[in-house]
Backbone bond lengths (Angstrom), bond angles and torsions (degrees), N, CA, C in turn:
res aa  C-N    CA-C-N  psi(-1)  N-CA   C-N-CA  omega(-1)  CA-C   N-CA-C  phi
1 M - - - 1.480 - - 1.552 110.12 -
2 S 1.271 117.25 134.44 1.446 123.37 -179.88 1.555 108.95 -85.95
3 L 1.362 117.08 143.07 1.426 119.93 177.39 1.536 110.05 -69.03
4 I 1.306 117.25 -38.76 1.476 121.77 177.01 1.493 107.95 -115.26
5 G 1.311 116.96 120.41 1.419 122.04 -178.40 1.499 113.53 85.71
6 Q 1.349 116.70 -175.27 1.476 120.31 -175.62 1.523 107.06 -143.68
7 E 1.310 113.72 162.32 1.489 119.81 172.06 1.532 106.64 -72.82
8 S 1.355 116.77 164.41 1.476 119.61 -174.07 1.520 114.44 -58.38
9 P 1.325 118.94 -42.21 1.493 117.02 -178.70 1.566 111.56 -62.25
10 E 1.310 117.30 -39.93 1.448 120.86 178.52 1.538 110.66 -70.06
11 G 1.317 116.54 -36.40 1.433 120.07 -178.61 1.530 113.08 -68.39
12 A 1.299 115.95 -24.35 1.480 121.46 176.49 1.479 113.91 -78.29
13 L 1.349 117.81 -16.42 1.451 118.84 -172.82 1.504 116.61 -62.21
14 P 1.339 120.23 -41.33 1.501 116.77 177.09 1.503 114.01 -58.60
15 S 1.316 118.44 -39.70 1.501 120.07 177.73 1.459 112.07 -65.17
16 L 1.385 116.68 -43.81 1.428 120.69 178.30 1.495 111.99 -64.53
17 Y 1.294 119.49 -40.82 1.443 127.05 177.76 1.523 109.24 -59.14
18 A 1.333 116.75 -52.51 1.453 119.94 -178.98 1.531 111.88 -61.95
19 A 1.332 118.41 -33.42 1.463 119.87 -179.79 1.519 114.87 -80.44
20 A 1.328 117.20 -29.72 1.453 120.30 -167.69 1.549 113.65 -112.75
21 A 1.315 118.88 -25.55 1.427 120.43 -174.86 1.534 110.93 -82.53
22 D 1.276 117.52 164.83 1.472 123.01 179.60 1.503 107.78 -84.15
23 V 1.355 116.99 81.36 1.461 123.35 -174.87 1.523 107.73 -128.60
24 A 1.328 113.53 162.59 1.491 121.28 -179.52 1.502 110.72 -66.23
25 S 1.331 117.64 137.24 1.420 122.38 175.70 1.545 110.07 -67.59
26 G 1.258 118.78 142.38 1.455 123.55 177.50 1.526 113.83 87.13
27 E 1.326 117.66 1.47 1.465 117.35 178.48 1.516 109.84 -90.15
28 F 1.327 118.37 164.09 1.446 124.14 -173.32 1.506 107.45 -117.86
29 Y 1.344 118.15 129.41 1.445 123.15 -178.55 1.468 109.75 -119.48
30 G 1.302 116.20 143.52 1.474 124.72 179.45 1.515 110.69 -153.65
31 P 1.331 117.88 179.21 1.462 121.54 177.03 1.553 111.99 -63.74
32 A 1.278 116.59 147.38 1.485 123.36 -173.36 1.501 115.03 -78.30
33 H 1.352 117.68 -30.46 1.482 116.83 -168.25 1.526 113.38 -114.24
34 L 1.346 115.55 167.07 1.446 126.33 172.10 1.569 111.92 46.25
35 F 1.323 116.42 69.93 1.445 121.39 178.94 1.564 110.69 56.85
36 H 1.291 115.68 35.15 1.471 122.37 176.03 1.511 111.45 62.19
37 M 1.360 117.24 35.47 1.442 121.23 -179.73 1.539 113.81 -104.30
38 N 1.343 116.43 -16.11 1.436 118.72 174.95 1.532 109.59 -158.56
39 G 1.308 115.44 168.04 1.469 121.05 -179.06 1.563 111.94 109.77
40 P 1.308 115.18 176.37 1.432 119.86 -179.63 1.548 113.57 -69.98
41 P 1.335 118.61 158.41 1.442 120.16 -175.49 1.559 110.69 -71.30
42 V 1.329 113.40 137.05 1.446 121.67 176.88 1.555 108.20 -142.14
43 E 1.289 117.07 162.78 1.463 120.66 175.21 1.540 107.86 -73.97
44 V 1.323 114.01 127.30 1.473 118.53 178.77 1.529 110.17 -125.97
45 R 1.272 116.41 160.67 1.505 119.59 -179.66 1.524 109.12 -73.35
46 L 1.311 116.14 134.76 1.459 122.16 177.66 1.527 107.53 -66.66
47 P 1.297 119.28 129.67 1.443 120.15 174.60 1.542 111.50 -58.72
48 R 1.361 116.08 140.73 1.449 120.49 -177.37 1.521 112.20 -52.17
49 R 1.281 116.48 -42.02 1.477 120.58 -176.59 1.512 112.93 -65.16
50 A 1.360 117.01 -23.36 1.441 121.92 179.83 1.521 112.14 -70.02
51 S 1.312 117.81 -18.00 1.427 120.57 -179.91 1.575 111.75 -111.06
52 D 1.305 114.78 14.81 1.473 119.84 -178.79 1.565 108.09 -85.07
53 I 1.329 116.10 117.95 1.446 120.61 -178.97 1.497 115.08 -58.58
54 A 1.299 117.71 -41.43 1.511 121.48 179.67 1.516 110.47 -63.05
55 T 1.317 117.63 -42.65 1.440 122.68 178.76 1.554 110.49 -63.23
56 A 1.342 114.48 -44.19 1.446 120.23 178.50 1.521 113.41 -62.01
57 R 1.332 114.33 -40.58 1.483 118.72 179.88 1.519 108.75 -66.17
58 G 1.341 116.66 -43.43 1.481 119.53 -178.10 1.570 111.01 -62.35
59 L 1.324 116.28 -41.83 1.461 121.50 176.11 1.489 111.74 -64.00
60 W 1.321 117.66 -44.30 1.450 120.72 177.78 1.522 111.24 -61.48
61 D 1.324 116.53 -49.26 1.489 119.65 179.66 1.503 112.83 -58.68
62 A 1.378 116.19 -43.27 1.469 119.94 179.20 1.523 110.66 -63.81
63 S 1.349 117.25 -38.42 1.444 121.02 -178.53 1.502 111.36 -66.28
64 E 1.395 117.55 -41.75 1.419 119.70 177.55 1.521 110.87 -65.14
65 R 1.318 116.47 -42.60 1.463 120.66 -178.42 1.521 110.99 -62.33
66 L 1.315 117.15 -44.89 1.472 122.36 -174.99 1.516 113.37 -75.45
67 T 1.379 118.49 -29.38 1.430 119.18 179.30 1.532 111.28 -94.96
68 G 1.321 119.96 -15.66 1.411 122.48 -175.78 1.484 114.22 72.36
69 V 1.328 118.65 18.85 1.475 121.98 179.13 1.534 106.67 -117.84
70 H 1.367 115.49 133.95 1.419 121.10 175.88 1.512 110.02 -115.68
71 F 1.307 116.55 130.50 1.442 122.59 177.45 1.514 112.55 -106.00
72 E 1.338 115.14 127.81 1.458 121.00 171.03 1.536 107.99 -81.26
73 L 1.257 119.16 115.78 1.469 122.44 -173.63 1.486 110.55 -113.59
74 E 1.347 115.52 152.09 1.427 121.28 171.90 1.548 109.96 -65.76
75 A 1.290 117.52 165.88 1.468 122.52 176.79 1.545 109.44 -61.88
76 P 1.320 119.71 147.31 1.425 121.67 177.40 1.493 112.25 -49.97
77 G 1.327 116.72 138.86 1.451 119.57 175.74 1.549 113.31 91.48
78 K 1.329 117.98 -14.95 1.485 120.44 176.12 1.499 109.03 -83.87
79 A 1.287 117.85 125.68 1.428 123.73 -177.59 1.532 108.50 -78.66
80 C 1.293 115.87 142.43 1.503 123.79 173.06 1.499 107.31 -102.63
81 T 1.270 118.83 120.03 1.462 122.03 -171.68 1.524 113.49 -101.43
82 T 1.275 121.54 -14.46 1.465 121.73 -179.90 1.470 109.00 -137.39
83 S 1.357 114.71 151.17 1.491 121.28 -178.79 1.546 111.29 -72.39
84 S 1.351 117.99 -13.58 1.464 120.62 178.90 1.544 109.83 -93.82
85 S 1.313 116.80 10.35 1.447 120.15 179.97 1.580 111.28 -65.65
86 P 1.337 117.75 137.31 1.479 117.96 176.72 1.489 113.18 -58.74
87 A 1.344 117.79 -16.85 1.442 119.03 178.19 1.508 113.35 -67.32
88 L 1.322 116.30 -19.62 1.471 120.23 -176.99 1.529 110.16 -105.29
89 S 1.307 118.77 3.87 1.451 121.97 -178.93 1.546 113.12 -82.29
90 P 1.339 117.32 116.91 1.481 116.89 -179.41 1.563 109.39 -71.68
91 K 1.263 112.83 144.38 1.482 122.44 175.92 1.548 108.65 -116.12
92 P 1.313 118.88 137.55 1.445 121.51 176.22 1.513 109.65 -56.13
93 A 1.300 116.91 144.80 1.498 121.62 -178.13 1.502 107.91 -78.93
């Protein structure tokens, strides 16, 4: 075990836990110890910047530009219920 960080299998645990455990939707899970850098998965507070709309838009725009893929998305807050939804269909840039 590393003092700072984790090996890949342990690093994947928070994502697996959030996806498979009986936990509340919309919660954020990460490592329990040392500034959330290692340890078992626990619910942690979402960093303020992670919910900043301007930061999200900048990351999304950069991702589309760098990958050359543009996604037509539903309006924020509209849930997508199927994988065949047009909201998930990539469009060429």
